[in-house]
PLY file of the C-alpha trace (Angstrom):
ply
format ascii 1.0
element vertex 459
property float x
property float y
property float z
element edge 458
property int vertex1
property int vertex2
end_header
-25.88 -19.91 35.61
-23.63 -18.72 38.42
-25.12 -19.48 41.83
-25.30 -16.70 44.40
-24.23 -17.87 47.87
-27.11 -17.98 50.32
-26.86 -15.95 53.49
-27.17 -17.55 56.92
-30.91 -18.16 57.50
-30.55 -18.61 61.24
-33.15 -16.60 63.21
-30.54 -16.18 65.95
-28.36 -13.93 63.79
-27.89 -10.67 65.68
-27.41 -7.54 63.56
-24.48 -5.53 64.87
-26.43 -2.29 64.82
-29.29 -3.30 67.15
-28.36 -6.47 68.98
-31.94 -7.64 68.52
-32.88 -11.03 67.06
-33.61 -10.96 63.34
-37.23 -11.63 62.43
-38.38 -12.81 59.06
-40.70 -10.43 57.16
-44.42 -10.91 57.46
-46.35 -12.56 54.62
-47.64 -9.25 53.08
-44.14 -7.82 53.07
-42.75 -10.97 51.43
-45.48 -10.82 48.77
-44.69 -7.18 48.07
-40.99 -7.99 47.79
-41.71 -10.86 45.42
-43.86 -8.59 43.29
-41.11 -5.98 43.12
-38.57 -8.64 42.12
-40.89 -9.92 39.38
-41.51 -6.40 38.08
-37.79 -5.65 38.05
-37.01 -8.94 36.31
-39.72 -8.28 33.73
-38.43 -4.77 33.02
-34.87 -6.04 32.65
-36.08 -8.81 30.33
-37.91 -6.30 28.15
-34.84 -4.07 28.07
-32.58 -6.99 27.10
-35.03 -8.14 24.44
-35.21 -4.62 23.00
-31.42 -4.37 22.85
-30.85 -7.84 21.43
-29.24 -8.12 18.01
-29.61 -11.13 15.77
-26.52 -11.70 13.65
-26.68 -12.72 10.02
-25.82 -16.27 11.04
-28.70 -16.24 13.56
-31.09 -15.16 10.82
-29.73 -17.85 8.51
-30.27 -20.46 11.23
-33.84 -19.24 11.66
-34.30 -19.63 7.88
-33.14 -23.26 8.30
-30.20 -22.42 6.02
-32.55 -22.35 3.02
-30.32 -20.05 0.85
-27.49 -22.60 1.08
-29.50 -25.83 0.91
-28.16 -28.25 -1.70
-24.94 -26.28 -2.18
-21.29 -27.12 -1.70
-20.12 -24.22 0.43
-16.80 -22.53 1.16
-16.65 -20.34 4.29
-14.31 -17.41 5.04
-14.12 -17.53 8.82
-12.11 -17.42 12.03
-12.52 -17.89 15.77
-14.69 -14.78 16.18
-17.20 -16.05 13.62
-19.88 -17.32 15.99
-23.62 -17.05 16.40
-25.23 -15.18 19.29
-24.85 -18.21 21.56
-21.14 -18.55 20.81
-21.41 -21.51 18.42
-18.75 -21.35 15.68
-20.30 -20.62 12.31
-18.26 -23.39 10.72
-19.88 -25.91 13.09
-23.33 -24.49 12.42
-22.86 -24.86 8.66
-21.22 -28.26 8.93
-24.22 -29.63 10.84
-26.85 -27.74 8.83
-29.25 -30.12 7.08
-28.89 -30.04 3.31
-25.72 -27.93 3.36
-22.32 -29.36 2.39
-19.55 -27.29 3.94
-16.45 -28.48 2.09
-13.77 -25.81 2.50
-12.67 -23.07 4.91
-10.70 -19.91 4.14
-8.64 -18.02 6.74
-7.83 -14.28 6.71
-4.86 -12.54 8.31
-4.15 -13.95 11.81
-5.41 -17.39 10.76
-8.56 -19.34 11.54
-7.74 -19.30 15.26
-6.81 -15.61 15.29
-3.48 -16.17 17.03
-0.98 -15.39 14.26
0.76 -12.05 14.61
-0.01 -9.20 12.21
1.77 -9.45 8.88
2.77 -13.12 9.30
1.80 -15.53 6.53
-0.99 -18.03 7.14
-0.38 -21.59 5.94
-2.64 -24.32 4.59
-3.75 -26.82 7.23
-6.67 -28.93 8.43
-9.11 -27.38 10.87
-9.07 -29.39 14.12
-12.68 -28.42 14.83
-14.22 -29.64 11.57
-11.47 -31.62 9.84
-11.93 -29.45 6.72
-9.10 -27.95 4.67
-8.24 -24.35 5.56
-6.99 -22.32 2.58
-4.98 -19.22 3.56
-6.01 -15.83 2.18
-3.05 -14.08 3.77
-0.05 -15.96 2.44
1.32 -16.53 -1.03
-2.02 -15.25 -2.32
-4.65 -12.98 -0.80
-7.27 -13.91 -3.33
-8.99 -17.31 -3.65
-7.56 -19.19 -6.62
-9.42 -21.30 -9.15
-8.11 -24.44 -7.47
-9.38 -23.31 -4.07
-12.83 -22.56 -5.47
-13.15 -25.65 -7.63
-16.46 -27.44 -7.07
-18.00 -24.73 -4.86
-21.58 -23.60 -5.38
-21.38 -20.75 -2.88
-18.73 -18.72 -1.06
-19.78 -17.34 2.34
-18.05 -14.48 4.19
-18.51 -14.12 7.94
-15.74 -12.24 9.72
-16.07 -9.74 12.55
-14.64 -6.47 11.24
-13.68 -3.56 13.54
-14.87 -0.60 11.46
-11.44 0.77 10.48
-10.22 0.74 6.86
-6.71 -0.51 7.65
-7.96 -3.71 9.32
-7.56 -6.26 6.53
-10.75 -8.33 6.82
-12.71 -6.07 4.45
-9.86 -6.26 1.93
-10.12 -10.05 2.17
-13.84 -9.79 1.44
-13.26 -7.57 -1.61
-10.69 -9.95 -3.07
-12.97 -12.93 -2.43
-15.91 -11.14 -4.08
-13.75 -10.46 -7.11
-12.75 -14.12 -7.38
-16.35 -15.25 -6.92
-17.44 -12.90 -9.68
-14.72 -14.11 -12.04
-15.58 -17.78 -11.56
-19.37 -17.36 -11.40
-19.82 -18.42 -7.76
-22.59 -16.75 -5.72
-21.22 -14.76 -2.77
-23.00 -14.52 0.58
-22.25 -12.14 3.47
-23.56 -13.05 6.92
-23.63 -9.58 8.39
-22.26 -8.55 11.79
-22.19 -5.26 13.76
-19.69 -2.48 13.28
-18.32 -2.14 16.84
-17.72 1.59 16.31
-21.34 2.11 15.30
-22.86 3.20 12.02
-22.66 6.97 12.38
-18.93 7.64 12.79
-17.30 8.69 9.48
-13.76 9.98 9.81
-10.54 10.50 7.93
-9.25 10.84 4.39
-10.03 8.67 1.41
-7.38 6.47 -0.18
-5.69 8.06 -3.21
-5.24 5.49 -6.04
-1.40 5.45 -5.93
-1.58 4.36 -2.29
-4.15 1.57 -2.57
-2.96 -1.52 -0.71
-4.27 -4.36 1.42
-4.57 -1.91 4.36
-6.49 0.48 2.10
-8.14 -1.58 -0.62
-11.21 0.57 -1.28
-11.90 4.35 -1.32
-13.66 4.75 2.01
-12.69 7.01 4.93
-10.40 5.61 7.61
-13.50 5.06 9.76
-16.46 4.32 7.49
-19.43 3.56 9.77
-20.61 0.61 7.66
-21.08 -3.11 8.16
-19.38 -5.71 5.97
-22.67 -6.39 4.21
-23.19 -2.72 3.41
-19.64 -2.33 2.10
-20.11 -5.44 -0.04
-23.20 -3.90 -1.64
-21.41 -0.61 -2.28
-18.25 -2.24 -3.62
-20.16 -4.54 -5.96
-22.13 -1.71 -7.53
-19.54 1.07 -7.64
-16.82 -0.77 -9.49
-14.54 -1.47 -6.53
-14.70 -5.14 -7.53
-13.20 -5.89 -10.93
-15.57 -8.82 -11.47
-18.93 -8.00 -9.83
-20.44 -11.06 -8.24
-23.90 -12.43 -7.59
-24.21 -11.04 -4.07
-26.65 -11.80 -1.29
-26.36 -10.25 2.17
-28.11 -11.93 5.08
-28.72 -8.86 7.25
-28.90 -8.64 11.01
-32.07 -7.83 12.88
-32.20 -5.37 15.73
-29.00 -3.48 14.93
-29.19 0.31 14.70
-26.67 2.81 13.41
-26.35 4.45 16.81
-25.25 1.18 18.47
-21.73 0.57 19.65
-20.76 -2.96 20.61
-21.86 -2.75 24.25
-25.42 -2.00 23.04
-25.74 -5.26 21.13
-26.10 -7.70 24.05
-23.47 -9.88 22.34
-20.21 -11.24 23.77
-17.00 -9.93 22.25
-14.52 -12.50 20.97
-10.94 -11.46 20.25
-10.72 -10.83 16.49
-6.90 -10.90 16.39
-4.07 -10.99 18.95
-4.15 -7.25 19.64
-7.93 -6.70 19.50
-8.88 -8.55 22.70
-11.67 -6.30 24.00
-14.84 -4.74 22.63
-13.22 -1.30 23.09
-9.99 -2.30 21.30
-11.24 -1.12 17.86
-11.71 2.36 19.33
-8.10 2.58 20.50
-6.82 0.93 17.31
-8.18 3.92 15.38
-6.53 6.42 17.73
-3.04 4.91 18.06
-2.72 2.63 15.06
-0.32 5.05 13.33
2.23 5.02 16.16
3.88 1.67 15.50
5.08 2.47 11.98
6.22 5.89 13.17
8.47 4.25 15.76
6.38 5.18 18.78
4.63 2.81 21.17
0.92 2.08 21.62
1.17 -0.57 24.33
1.21 -3.52 21.93
3.18 -6.43 23.34
3.60 -5.28 26.93
0.10 -4.47 28.20
-3.25 -6.22 28.43
-4.80 -3.22 26.64
-3.05 -2.94 23.25
-3.40 0.41 21.45
-4.52 2.17 24.63
-1.15 3.85 25.29
1.05 6.55 23.80
4.79 6.40 24.47
7.86 7.38 22.54
11.42 8.49 22.73
11.79 11.76 24.75
8.01 12.03 25.18
6.99 13.81 28.38
3.98 11.69 29.34
2.88 13.99 32.17
2.86 17.10 29.96
1.09 15.29 27.10
-1.60 13.95 29.45
-2.16 17.48 30.79
-2.32 18.82 27.24
-4.96 16.28 26.22
-7.04 16.82 29.34
-6.92 20.63 28.98
-8.52 20.33 25.54
-11.58 19.03 27.38
-13.07 16.53 24.93
-16.07 14.82 26.49
-15.36 11.14 26.96
-11.57 11.46 26.57
-9.13 11.29 29.47
-5.36 10.84 29.56
-3.38 9.46 32.50
0.43 9.41 32.84
1.58 5.91 33.82
4.68 3.74 33.83
5.70 2.49 30.41
7.84 -0.31 29.06
11.34 -0.78 30.48
10.69 1.75 33.24
9.74 4.59 30.90
6.61 6.72 31.00
3.49 6.51 28.85
0.06 8.06 28.52
-2.87 5.74 29.09
-6.00 6.78 27.22
-9.53 6.31 28.52
-12.06 6.98 25.75
-15.81 6.50 25.69
-17.15 4.77 22.55
-19.72 7.57 22.35
-17.32 10.49 22.44
-17.99 13.08 19.76
-14.29 13.73 19.12
-12.98 12.74 15.71
-10.94 9.69 16.74
-8.86 9.64 13.56
-7.91 13.30 13.98
-7.06 12.67 17.63
-4.80 9.82 16.47
-2.95 12.01 13.96
-2.62 14.71 16.62
-1.04 12.28 19.09
1.27 10.88 16.42
2.43 14.40 15.55
3.09 15.21 19.21
5.12 12.01 19.62
7.06 12.83 16.44
7.88 16.40 17.44
8.79 15.52 21.03
11.62 13.25 19.90
15.09 14.53 19.05
15.76 13.77 16.28
12.14 13.46 15.21
10.64 10.01 14.78
10.09 10.66 11.07
13.78 11.35 10.55
14.72 8.02 12.11
11.82 5.98 10.69
12.65 3.33 8.11
11.63 3.68 4.48
9.18 0.79 4.99
7.73 2.54 8.05
7.14 5.76 6.12
5.60 3.87 3.21
3.23 2.05 5.56
2.22 5.35 7.17
1.23 6.66 3.74
-0.71 3.48 2.97
-2.55 3.62 6.29
-3.42 7.28 5.86
-4.25 6.92 2.17
-1.76 9.45 0.77
1.68 10.92 1.44
0.47 14.19 2.98
0.66 12.55 6.40
4.44 12.98 6.30
3.90 16.74 6.29
0.99 16.75 8.74
3.09 14.97 11.36
5.60 17.83 11.36
2.97 20.48 12.11
1.50 21.49 15.44
-2.18 21.52 14.48
-5.18 21.14 16.75
-7.45 18.11 16.52
-10.14 20.34 15.03
-7.82 21.72 12.36
-6.73 18.22 11.36
-10.33 17.00 11.16
-11.39 20.00 9.09
-9.19 18.81 6.21
-11.43 15.80 5.68
-14.83 17.36 6.29
-15.80 17.74 2.62
-14.81 14.18 1.66
-16.52 12.78 4.77
-19.76 14.55 3.84
-19.52 13.37 0.25
-18.99 9.78 1.37
-21.95 9.98 3.77
-24.16 10.86 0.80
-22.61 8.30 -1.54
-23.09 5.39 0.85
-26.80 6.04 1.48
-28.25 3.74 -1.22
-26.29 0.79 0.15
-27.18 1.05 3.83
-29.23 -1.79 5.29
-29.94 -0.38 8.76
-31.58 2.78 10.00
-31.71 4.44 13.37
-34.47 2.11 14.62
-34.19 -1.56 13.72
-36.10 -3.39 16.45
-36.56 -7.14 16.20
-40.23 -7.82 15.35
-42.04 -8.97 18.49
-43.92 -11.75 16.73
-40.71 -13.59 15.87
-39.73 -14.51 19.46
-36.48 -15.89 18.14
-34.77 -18.10 20.73
-31.05 -17.76 21.06
-29.24 -20.84 19.75
-28.07 -23.29 22.39
-24.36 -23.05 23.17
-22.33 -25.82 21.60
-20.07 -26.05 24.62
-22.03 -26.07 27.90
-19.93 -25.20 30.88
-17.95 -27.96 32.57
-18.42 -30.30 29.60
-15.66 -31.27 27.19
-16.15 -31.15 23.44
-18.09 -34.19 22.32
-17.13 -36.39 19.40
-20.17 -35.10 17.54
-18.79 -31.56 17.70
-15.34 -32.53 16.43
0 1
1 2
2 3
3 4
4 5
5 6
6 7
7 8
8 9
9 10
10 11
11 12
12 13
13 14
14 15
15 16
16 17
17 18
18 19
19 20
20 21
21 22
22 23
23 24
24 25
25 26
26 27
27 28
28 29
29 30
30 31
31 32
32 33
33 34
34 35
35 36
36 37
37 38
38 39
39 40
40 41
41 42
42 43
43 44
44 45
45 46
46 47
47 48
48 49
49 50
50 51
51 52
52 53
53 54
54 55
55 56
56 57
57 58
58 59
59 60
60 61
61 62
62 63
63 64
64 65
65 66
66 67
67 68
68 69
69 70
70 71
71 72
72 73
73 74
74 75
75 76
76 77
77 78
78 79
79 80
80 81
81 82
82 83
83 84
84 85
85 86
86 87
87 88
88 89
89 90
90 91
91 92
92 93
93 94
94 95
95 96
96 97
97 98
98 99
99 100
100 101
101 102
102 103
103 104
104 105
105 106
106 107
107 108
108 109
109 110
110 111
111 112
112 113
113 114
114 115
115 116
116 117
117 118
118 119
119 120
120 121
121 122
122 123
123 124
124 125
125 126
126 127
127 128
128 129
129 130
130 131
131 132
132 133
133 134
134 135
135 136
136 137
137 138
138 139
139 140
140 141
141 142
142 143
143 144
144 145
145 146
146 147
147 148
148 149
149 150
150 151
151 152
152 153
153 154
154 155
155 156
156 157
157 158
158 159
159 160
160 161
161 162
162 163
163 164
164 165
165 166
166 167
167 168
168 169
169 170
170 171
171 172
172 173
173 174
174 175
175 176
176 177
177 178
178 179
179 180
180 181
181 182
182 183
183 184
184 185
185 186
186 187
187 188
188 189
189 190
190 191
191 192
192 193
193 194
194 195
195 196
196 197
197 198
198 199
199 200
200 201
201 202
202 203
203 204
204 205
205 206
206 207
207 208
208 209
209 210
210 211
211 212
212 213
213 214
214 215
215 216
216 217
217 218
218 219
219 220
220 221
221 222
222 223
223 224
224 225
225 226
226 227
227 228
228 229
229 230
230 231
231 232
232 233
233 234
234 235
235 236
236 237
237 238
238 239
239 240
240 241
241 242
242 243
243 244
244 245
245 246
246 247
247 248
248 249
249 250
250 251
251 252
252 253
253 254
254 255
255 256
256 257
257 258
258 259
259 260
260 261
261 262
262 263
263 264
264 265
265 266
266 267
267 268
268 269
269 270
270 271
271 272
272 273
273 274
274 275
275 276
276 277
277 278
278 279
279 280
280 281
281 282
282 283
283 284
284 285
285 286
286 287
287 288
288 289
289 290
290 291
291 292
292 293
293 294
294 295
295 296
296 297
297 298
298 299
299 300
300 301
301 302
302 303
303 304
304 305
305 306
306 307
307 308
308 309
309 310
310 311
311 312
312 313
313 314
314 315
315 316
316 317
317 318
318 319
319 320
320 321
321 322
322 323
323 324
324 325
325 326
326 327
327 328
328 329
329 330
330 331
331 332
332 333
333 334
334 335
335 336
336 337
337 338
338 339
339 340
340 341
341 342
342 343
343 344
344 345
345 346
346 347
347 348
348 349
349 350
350 351
351 352
352 353
353 354
354 355
355 356
356 357
357 358
358 359
359 360
360 361
361 362
362 363
363 364
364 365
365 366
366 367
367 368
368 369
369 370
370 371
371 372
372 373
373 374
374 375
375 376
376 377
377 378
378 379
379 380
380 381
381 382
382 383
383 384
384 385
385 386
386 387
387 388
388 389
389 390
390 391
391 392
392 393
393 394
394 395
395 396
396 397
397 398
398 399
399 400
400 401
401 402
402 403
403 404
404 405
405 406
406 407
407 408
408 409
409 410
410 411
411 412
412 413
413 414
414 415
415 416
416 417
417 418
418 419
419 420
420 421
421 422
422 423
423 424
424 425
425 426
426 427
427 428
428 429
429 430
430 431
431 432
432 433
433 434
434 435
435 436
436 437
437 438
438 439
439 440
440 441
441 442
442 443
443 444
444 445
445 446
446 447
447 448
448 449
449 450
450 451
451 452
452 453
453 454
454 455
455 456
456 457
457 458
């Protein structure tokens, strides 16, 4: 715990305002102050306890890993897969009594989360556990028979960001399909959706445009956890070979929670998702890169939080956004890359604006501000990726129109409502999911105490 420096206790300290010697408070005053401090501490403790979320891995630890006892386990994981105390899940399972963790599987960005988007992940040995790491974003994106040989269980625990185009859910779907084909039970250790469980936005994926950035027919922002999507996918035919599925749910998570409500630390999920708010901005500006515009990736400490492009008047665009008057949305003109100008976005996670529609609106403004337009100069691969991200080719027309955010969002309203109804049977969490008081679950001890190197036992 960080120590707070003590002030000078000398009774000869003279306050500048009075010039009179400082006198310590009388005993009754000190008692009253102590009581107030205790009351404040107690109220803060109750508030923290009420807001605490137990992850699926925390619940599994509390169960003494009983569902996996006696099994040879493979784990789909990366650096953000940790329990509430920050202990890597792969260490927790390796040291779990009765559990034999024998193989690790890495998604896009690798097990350390430092490989750039789209780059292949290679087979290697994990320096933390010494176990083999099979890549699920390389020559294959689906576990092979050889990778799964000898496993009694396949466990998925990746921190998703709540947006369809982020590939971790696609990795889960492919792994579920392989588990179903080879008769291996599949476990999901559930984690929060950082965008919350209420936000449903954007179009569905049309079958011709299904890809690894749009593997299943959910809206661009789906408002579900990985465990909930797994349940829905397994029962609605999104998995070719349905598997024997068990989700270890969280406790204490509610649908109205964004990440800052969870009392959990955020760990970078990939190179350009460094902050708990990064998923929010990813939704808004994720279309810009393939269009040929700039979202701040590669030259700022806040990737996806900027809008810049050829011939774009950042000052006018910032004024335009601010005049719309969306609560929780502000735009600031700032310096961009190579001396250019950009718009920096400041967005509250609780804003009611349709983030996906705002993103399409900004992409269309960047496209139309450029001469020639960005779409005219975009590569064939860039246009194809835009269609895959959006879910169909109509985005190529939408980007040429000057539509309001509301008009763009209205196009998806019917499908969003239909999806909200369709997902209901598979939801695991309601609006009030408090942790039962009688449990008194202690947070796991951190594996790496401060100022102590990694021990041989942890390696």
